[in-house]
C-alpha positions as CSV (number, residue, x, y, z in Angstrom):
1,M,12.6,42.1,60.4
2,P,13.2,42.2,64.2
3,A,13.3,38.4,64.3
4,H,16.0,38.3,61.6
5,I,18.1,40.7,63.7
6,K,17.6,38.7,66.9
7,S,18.4,35.4,65.2
8,S,21.6,36.9,63.7
9,L,22.7,38.1,67.1
10,L,21.8,34.8,69.0
11,G,22.9,32.4,66.2
12,C,21.1,29.5,64.7
13,Q,23.4,26.6,65.4
14,L,25.2,25.2,68.4
15,T,28.0,22.7,69.0
16,I,28.0,20.9,72.4
17,P,30.5,18.2,73.4
18,V,29.1,15.0,74.7
19,T,31.1,13.1,77.3
20,H,30.1,9.7,78.6
21,G,26.6,10.1,77.2
22,Q,25.9,13.5,78.8
23,L,26.1,17.1,77.5
24,G,29.5,18.6,78.3
25,L,28.2,21.8,79.8
26,G,29.8,23.8,82.6
27,T,28.2,24.5,85.9
28,W,26.4,27.7,84.8
29,Q,25.8,26.8,81.2
30,G,22.5,25.8,79.6
31,V,20.8,25.4,76.2
32,Y,17.8,27.6,75.4
33,L,15.6,27.7,72.4
34,C,14.4,31.3,71.7
35,E,11.3,31.9,69.5
36,H,10.9,35.4,68.2
37,R,7.3,35.1,67.0
38,D,4.1,36.5,68.3
39,Q,1.9,33.6,67.2
40,P,2.4,29.9,68.1
41,H,4.5,28.1,65.5
42,S,5.8,24.5,65.3
43,R,9.6,24.1,65.1
44,R,11.6,21.2,63.9
45,L,15.1,20.6,65.5
46,I,17.8,18.7,63.7
47,L,20.4,16.9,65.8
48,T,23.5,15.7,64.1
49,L,26.0,13.5,66.1
50,Q,29.6,13.2,64.9
51,Q,32.0,10.6,66.2
């Protein structure tokens, strides 16, 4: 249950602009993957590029 609350607060998807082949992040911005499990778990990420 706590993991469901954390994922609803943090979100489960992200949209990032790409400019000239690089992520369009600001100076203090970054991308972090948060895992809310006590045991090791494999994760599959899905990346979709739209033009």
